[in-house]
VMD Tcl script that draws the C-alpha trace (Angstrom):
set ca {
  {0.00 0.00 0.00}
  {0.98 3.63 -0.37}
  {0.86 5.24 3.07}
  {1.40 8.82 4.24}
  {2.41 9.70 7.80}
  {1.68 13.31 8.74}
  {3.95 14.51 11.51}
  {7.43 13.02 11.85}
  {8.16 13.53 15.50}
  {8.71 10.62 17.85}
  {5.44 8.84 17.04}
  {5.32 9.61 13.33}
  {8.94 8.83 12.47}
  {8.81 5.46 14.23}
  {5.44 4.65 12.63}
  {6.65 5.58 9.15}
  {9.81 3.45 9.36}
  {7.86 0.55 10.86}
  {5.21 0.63 8.12}
  {8.01 0.52 5.53}
  {9.44 -2.46 7.40}
  {6.06 -4.17 6.94}
  {6.47 -3.74 3.18}
  {4.47 -0.59 2.44}
  {5.50 2.41 0.34}
  {5.64 5.20 2.93}
  {6.12 8.95 2.80}
  {6.57 10.97 5.97}
  {5.44 14.61 5.90}
  {6.49 17.34 8.34}
  {6.78 21.13 8.16}
  {10.12 21.04 10.06}
  {12.67 21.05 7.23}
  {15.79 20.32 9.37}
  {13.99 17.33 10.89}
  {13.02 16.03 7.45}
  {16.58 16.43 6.17}
  {17.90 14.56 9.18}
  {15.46 11.69 8.73}
  {16.12 11.50 4.99}
  {19.82 11.10 5.81}
  {19.01 8.26 8.23}
  {19.88 10.36 11.27}
  {17.36 10.02 14.07}
  {16.46 13.40 15.64}
  {15.86 11.66 18.98}
  {17.25 8.71 20.91}
  {15.28 5.48 20.67}
  {16.93 2.03 20.80}
  {16.80 0.28 17.42}
  {15.13 3.15 15.58}
  {18.10 4.55 13.69}
  {18.95 1.08 12.36}
  {15.32 0.57 11.26}
  {15.31 4.02 9.66}
  {18.46 3.21 7.68}
  {17.21 -0.14 6.36}
  {13.79 1.30 5.47}
  {15.37 4.16 3.50}
  {17.79 1.80 1.74}
  {14.88 -0.43 0.71}
  {13.40 2.48 -1.24}
  {10.08 2.07 0.55}
  {10.52 5.12 2.80}
  {11.09 8.79 2.08}
  {10.37 12.11 3.72}
  {9.13 15.48 2.45}
  {7.88 18.87 3.60}
  {5.31 19.02 0.79}
  {1.82 17.73 1.56}
  {1.21 17.36 -2.17}
  {3.73 14.48 -2.16}
  {1.32 12.49 0.01}
  {-1.44 12.53 -2.61}
  {-2.64 9.15 -3.82}
  {-2.08 7.34 -0.54}
  {-4.59 4.75 0.62}
  {-4.20 5.84 4.25}
  {-3.01 9.10 5.82}
  {-1.89 8.60 9.42}
  {-2.09 11.76 11.55}
  {0.76 11.57 14.09}
  {1.24 15.18 15.20}
  {1.67 16.25 18.81}
  {-1.02 17.42 21.22}
  {0.90 19.30 23.93}
  {-0.67 20.86 26.99}
  {-1.96 24.39 26.41}
  {0.11 27.07 28.06}
  {-1.49 28.04 31.35}
  {-4.24 25.40 31.05}
  {-4.79 21.69 31.54}
  {-6.45 21.23 28.13}
  {-4.70 19.72 25.11}
  {-3.58 22.05 22.33}
  {-5.19 20.74 19.13}
  {-3.75 23.33 16.75}
  {-1.38 20.85 15.13}
  {-4.01 18.14 14.67}
  {-6.44 20.63 13.15}
  {-3.78 22.10 10.87}
  {-2.80 18.62 9.67}
  {-6.43 17.71 8.96}
  {-7.02 20.94 7.04}
  {-3.88 20.41 4.96}
  {-4.95 16.85 4.18}
  {-8.22 18.07 2.69}
  {-6.20 19.31 -0.28}
  {-4.92 15.82 -1.15}
  {-7.38 13.23 0.22}
  {-9.66 11.60 -2.37}
  {-12.94 9.65 -2.06}
  {-12.36 6.10 -0.81}
  {-9.17 7.05 1.03}
  {-8.81 6.93 4.81}
  {-7.51 9.47 7.30}
  {-6.42 7.53 10.42}
  {-5.70 9.53 13.57}
  {-3.03 8.23 15.93}
  {-2.50 11.36 18.01}
  {-3.79 11.38 21.59}
  {-6.78 13.72 21.51}
  {-9.70 14.69 23.78}
  {-12.85 12.65 23.25}
  {-15.05 14.25 20.62}
  {-12.17 15.35 18.37}
  {-12.54 12.48 15.88}
  {-16.26 13.09 15.30}
  {-15.57 16.76 14.60}
  {-12.71 15.95 12.21}
  {-14.82 13.30 10.46}
  {-17.44 15.93 9.66}
  {-14.72 18.22 8.32}
  {-13.26 15.48 6.09}
  {-16.56 14.14 4.72}
  {-17.93 17.67 4.26}
  {-15.01 18.68 2.04}
  {-14.31 15.31 0.39}
  {-17.48 13.16 0.17}
  {-16.52 9.49 0.24}
  {-13.33 10.03 2.22}
  {-13.29 8.32 5.62}
  {-11.83 8.89 9.06}
  {-10.85 6.31 11.69}
  {-9.11 6.64 15.04}
  {-6.26 4.20 15.61}
  {-4.54 5.22 18.88}
  {-0.89 4.49 19.56}
  {0.49 2.79 22.67}
  {4.23 3.37 22.34}
  {6.53 3.19 25.33}
  {9.65 5.27 24.96}
  {12.58 2.88 24.85}
  {10.40 0.18 23.26}
  {8.75 2.11 20.43}
  {9.92 -0.07 17.53}
  {8.88 -3.25 19.35}
  {5.53 -1.73 20.33}
  {4.80 -0.68 16.73}
  {5.77 -3.92 15.02}
  {4.52 -6.23 17.79}
  {1.73 -4.35 19.61}
  {-0.26 -5.97 22.39}
  {-3.53 -4.80 20.76}
  {-4.92 -2.88 17.79}
  {-7.75 -0.44 18.44}
  {-9.90 0.80 15.54}
  {-12.39 3.60 16.15}
  {-14.55 3.34 13.03}
  {-17.22 5.57 11.48}
  {-20.85 4.60 11.78}
  {-22.60 3.14 8.76}
  {-21.42 1.23 5.71}
  {-18.03 2.99 5.51}
  {-16.97 1.18 8.70}
  {-16.26 -2.05 6.80}
  {-14.18 -0.24 4.17}
  {-12.18 1.61 6.84}
  {-11.52 -1.58 8.76}
  {-10.44 -3.40 5.61}
  {-7.85 -0.70 4.88}
  {-6.48 -0.81 8.43}
  {-6.36 -4.62 8.37}
  {-4.41 -4.46 5.11}
  {-1.89 -2.02 6.63}
  {-1.39 -4.23 9.68}
  {-1.76 -7.55 7.83}
  {1.31 -9.29 9.37}
  {0.34 -8.03 12.83}
  {-3.27 -9.19 12.39}
  {-2.07 -12.55 11.05}
  {0.01 -13.01 14.20}
  {-3.20 -13.08 16.21}
  {-2.87 -9.65 17.81}
  {-6.11 -8.82 19.66}
  {-8.30 -6.26 17.92}
  {-10.78 -3.93 19.57}
  {-13.29 -2.53 17.07}
  {-15.20 0.38 18.46}
  {-16.64 3.86 17.96}
  {-14.66 7.09 17.82}
  {-15.25 8.14 21.43}
  {-14.12 4.84 22.93}
  {-11.01 4.72 20.75}
  {-10.11 8.27 21.79}
  {-10.52 7.40 25.47}
  {-8.43 4.21 25.39}
  {-5.03 5.94 25.48}
  {-5.95 8.54 28.09}
  {-7.72 5.95 30.24}
  {-4.69 3.64 30.06}
  {-2.29 6.44 30.94}
  {-4.54 7.58 33.79}
  {-4.60 4.07 35.21}
  {-0.82 3.74 35.02}
  {-0.33 7.17 36.59}
  {-2.72 6.19 39.37}
  {-0.81 2.98 40.05}
  {2.50 4.85 40.22}
  {1.09 7.52 42.51}
  {-0.55 4.87 44.69}
  {2.77 3.20 45.50}
  {4.35 6.62 46.02}
  {1.58 7.48 48.48}
  {2.45 4.21 50.24}
  {6.09 5.36 50.25}
  {5.04 8.48 52.17}
  {3.33 6.26 54.76}
  {6.33 3.93 54.87}
  {8.58 6.87 55.76}
  {6.19 7.78 58.57}
  {5.94 4.23 59.93}
  {9.37 2.74 59.25}
  {7.98 0.21 56.76}
  {9.82 -0.65 53.52}
  {7.94 0.30 50.35}
  {9.95 -2.04 48.11}
  {9.03 -5.07 50.21}
  {5.47 -3.79 50.43}
  {5.28 -3.57 46.63}
  {6.75 -7.07 46.29}
  {4.15 -8.44 48.68}
  {1.06 -6.86 47.13}
  {2.44 -7.40 43.62}
  {2.12 -11.17 44.05}
  {-1.65 -10.66 43.92}
  {-2.36 -11.13 40.21}
  {-5.26 -8.69 40.47}
  {-2.68 -6.01 41.28}
  {0.58 -7.15 39.65}
  {4.10 -5.89 40.27}
  {4.52 -3.74 37.14}
  {4.39 0.04 37.72}
  {4.61 -0.49 41.48}
  {8.09 0.99 41.73}
  {8.16 3.79 44.29}
  {10.47 6.67 43.60}
  {10.63 10.04 41.96}
  {7.41 9.59 39.98}
  {6.41 9.96 36.37}
  {7.21 12.63 33.80}
  {7.70 12.83 30.05}
  {5.50 14.06 27.27}
  {2.53 11.71 27.81}
  {1.35 10.81 31.30}
  {1.37 14.29 32.90}
  {-0.26 16.15 30.02}
  {-2.65 13.30 29.17}
  {-4.17 13.04 32.66}
  {-4.50 16.83 32.80}
  {-6.18 16.95 29.39}
  {-8.48 14.13 30.48}
  {-9.55 16.17 33.52}
  {-10.05 19.27 31.38}
  {-12.23 17.44 28.87}
  {-14.29 15.81 31.62}
  {-14.97 19.30 32.95}
  {-16.09 20.50 29.53}
  {-18.49 17.56 29.34}
  {-19.91 18.24 32.80}
  {-18.38 15.03 34.18}
  {-15.47 16.57 36.07}
  {-16.36 14.80 39.35}
  {-15.54 11.47 37.72}
  {-11.87 12.40 37.46}
  {-11.25 14.53 40.55}
  {-9.07 11.70 41.90}
  {-6.57 12.44 39.12}
  {-5.80 15.78 40.76}
  {-4.49 13.93 43.79}
  {-2.62 11.49 41.51}
  {-0.90 14.53 39.99}
  {-0.28 16.10 43.41}
  {1.30 12.94 44.83}
  {3.55 12.75 41.80}
  {4.76 16.33 42.17}
  {5.35 15.89 45.90}
  {7.94 13.22 45.17}
  {10.21 15.84 43.62}
  {9.90 18.10 46.65}
  {10.63 15.18 48.97}
  {13.77 14.22 47.05}
  {15.16 17.74 47.47}
  {14.33 17.61 51.18}
  {16.05 14.24 51.47}
  {19.16 15.60 49.74}
  {19.25 18.48 52.21}
  {18.93 16.07 55.14}
  {21.76 13.91 53.81}
  {23.95 16.99 53.36}
  {23.77 17.82 57.08}
  {20.80 20.16 56.80}
  {22.10 22.59 54.16}
  {22.75 22.40 50.43}
  {24.70 25.65 50.30}
  {28.06 24.98 48.67}
  {27.58 21.18 48.68}
  {28.67 19.29 45.57}
  {25.86 17.08 44.30}
  {26.05 14.56 41.45}
  {22.82 13.88 39.56}
  {22.93 10.62 37.60}
  {20.18 10.63 35.00}
  {18.22 13.48 33.45}
  {15.84 11.86 30.93}
  {12.40 11.19 32.38}
  {13.05 7.45 31.94}
  {15.96 5.23 30.83}
  {16.58 4.39 27.16}
  {15.28 7.81 26.11}
  {16.65 11.32 25.62}
  {13.25 12.87 26.40}
  {13.56 15.53 29.12}
  {10.01 16.89 28.92}
  {8.66 17.33 32.45}
  {11.62 15.32 33.74}
  {11.48 14.81 37.53}
  {15.26 14.40 37.56}
  {15.90 17.79 35.96}
  {13.32 19.44 38.18}
  {15.16 18.14 41.24}
  {18.56 19.14 39.82}
  {17.36 22.70 39.22}
  {15.88 22.96 42.71}
  {19.12 21.74 44.27}
  {21.02 24.39 42.36}
  {18.57 27.12 43.41}
  {19.18 26.14 47.02}
  {22.92 26.68 46.66}
  {24.25 23.26 45.70}
  {26.98 22.86 43.09}
  {25.23 20.41 40.77}
  {26.81 18.23 38.08}
  {24.36 16.36 35.84}
  {25.08 13.42 33.56}
  {22.93 11.26 31.29}
  {23.91 8.72 28.60}
  {21.57 10.17 25.96}
  {20.04 13.48 27.04}
  {23.15 15.66 27.39}
  {22.58 17.78 24.29}
  {18.91 18.30 25.12}
  {19.81 19.48 28.63}
  {22.39 21.94 27.30}
  {19.78 23.43 24.96}
  {16.85 23.55 27.38}
  {18.55 23.93 30.77}
  {21.72 25.96 30.05}
  {21.99 26.90 33.73}
  {22.88 23.30 34.63}
  {26.43 21.95 34.38}
  {26.37 18.81 32.22}
  {29.23 16.30 32.16}
  {29.76 13.08 30.23}
  {30.30 10.36 32.83}
  {29.10 9.40 36.32}
  {32.69 9.67 37.54}
  {32.95 13.26 36.32}
  {29.65 14.15 37.94}
  {30.64 12.53 41.24}
  {34.12 14.07 41.47}
  {34.52 15.20 45.13}
  {30.72 15.01 45.57}
  {29.06 15.34 48.96}
  {26.09 13.31 47.70}
  {25.16 11.23 44.64}
  {21.55 11.14 43.44}
  {20.43 8.38 41.04}
  {17.37 9.94 39.42}
  {16.98 7.93 36.18}
  {17.49 4.18 36.39}
  {19.79 3.69 33.42}
  {21.46 0.27 33.33}
  {24.87 1.96 33.51}
  {23.97 3.41 36.91}
  {22.36 0.26 38.27}
  {25.56 -1.61 37.46}
  {28.03 0.87 38.97}
  {30.68 -0.70 41.21}
  {30.13 1.04 44.56}
  {33.68 0.23 45.72}
  {35.39 1.85 42.72}
  {32.83 4.65 42.59}
  {33.44 5.39 46.24}
  {37.01 6.43 45.42}
  {35.72 9.36 43.35}
  {33.42 11.06 45.84}
  {34.16 13.15 48.90}
  {31.34 11.60 50.94}
  {29.85 8.15 50.33}
  {26.23 9.23 50.37}
  {23.82 7.89 47.74}
  {20.16 8.79 47.28}
  {18.40 6.20 45.16}
  {15.57 8.13 43.56}
  {14.27 5.09 41.70}
  {14.86 2.26 44.18}
  {17.06 0.82 41.46}
  {20.27 0.01 43.37}
  {21.07 -2.99 45.53}
  {21.05 -1.40 48.96}
  {23.05 -4.18 50.64}
  {25.83 -4.00 48.06}
  {26.20 -0.25 48.43}
  {26.07 -0.22 52.22}
  {28.62 -3.05 52.32}
  {30.93 -0.78 50.31}
  {30.64 1.89 53.01}
  {27.95 4.08 51.49}
  {25.07 5.59 53.44}
  {21.96 4.72 51.45}
  {18.66 6.63 51.33}
  {15.63 6.08 49.14}
  {12.05 7.29 49.08}
  {9.90 5.02 51.22}
  {12.74 2.93 52.68}
  {14.73 2.95 55.88}
  {18.19 4.50 55.89}
  {21.05 2.13 55.23}
}
mol new
graphics top color blue
foreach p $ca { graphics top sphere $p radius 0.5 }
foreach p [lrange $ca 0 end-1] q [lrange $ca 1 end] { graphics top cylinder $p $q radius 0.2 }
display resetview
């Protein structure tokens, strides 16, 4: 099939290369010319394991190319809309300018019988409005909503081997035609027996935000338990292990620590609350405000813990921050808890050195006030305290004996409960973590 992907950011670029890998003829469209040039030269504009290799092979196959001209997308069977929906400045609501602009531009090239398939995370009701716009301008053209469920660090795997396919289809006879086109796009994935959920627009739109809200709630729940553990002397890691054996609960996403960040969970739960308010159902999601509050309190608590460890004052203390991306295997620093903590430490007088295996350039561009170094050893040189704030494998596997020769004081704050406490304390380190006793 000939496929167009509109928007070549994180979602769109991975989707375009993955669809070419499935054998389709794909063109990626974006208004950002430097980004398009980078992608066309097989240089990934972001860090994602396995993506640059996939990009290179897809371009070499001749099945993938990129352009800034929407006209080059004409004649496609499906046009995937993959543009961003950031949080509006000063509001909780999602900013739909980019989705609306993409849809309006597509009206110039879409033909009857072709399908516009939205993948962007949008407030419920957006698809129905866009469907009216598309069918009103191009009778016979269709719109479906096919939400994405990518995890940063696993995006290629999640695209080529998803755990489910969700199709939000139009009402009436065009539903069968829309589904047939989507099934043809995902033919190898469908043939592998991947579960399919066929539904209406509203349900498809809600799937991603409902999933993210549930995950955010689970993370904030265990972090609320961490607050109680600190008050009672209980151990949140052992607590999570114990309740995680209940298969109704499960152990995944029960890792207490610094909380969630990134470009999805925070803005998606806020947009969900905003849309519920617009629909007069705001009471249904008031609990998400506390989920958000618990998450933000973790950052404040980590700064307080660092101050405690540094004898009650951060003024003039050298602090190493290991990890700046919001999660490992990513260079995404949007709403990063680690960077928020690093900046607060610096504001309170600490001399902060930050390191991250992938996000260094992004930090230098967006947080020029922070001192960024290349290695954990450079960051920890003569440090009074070491904070592990993103659980990269490199940091989990540090040798505490050798690392202890670099620092001034053997004090480690494990912001992700990622280190082996016994190993570090045996090497002479004082160990602190959110929700756990001091070691």
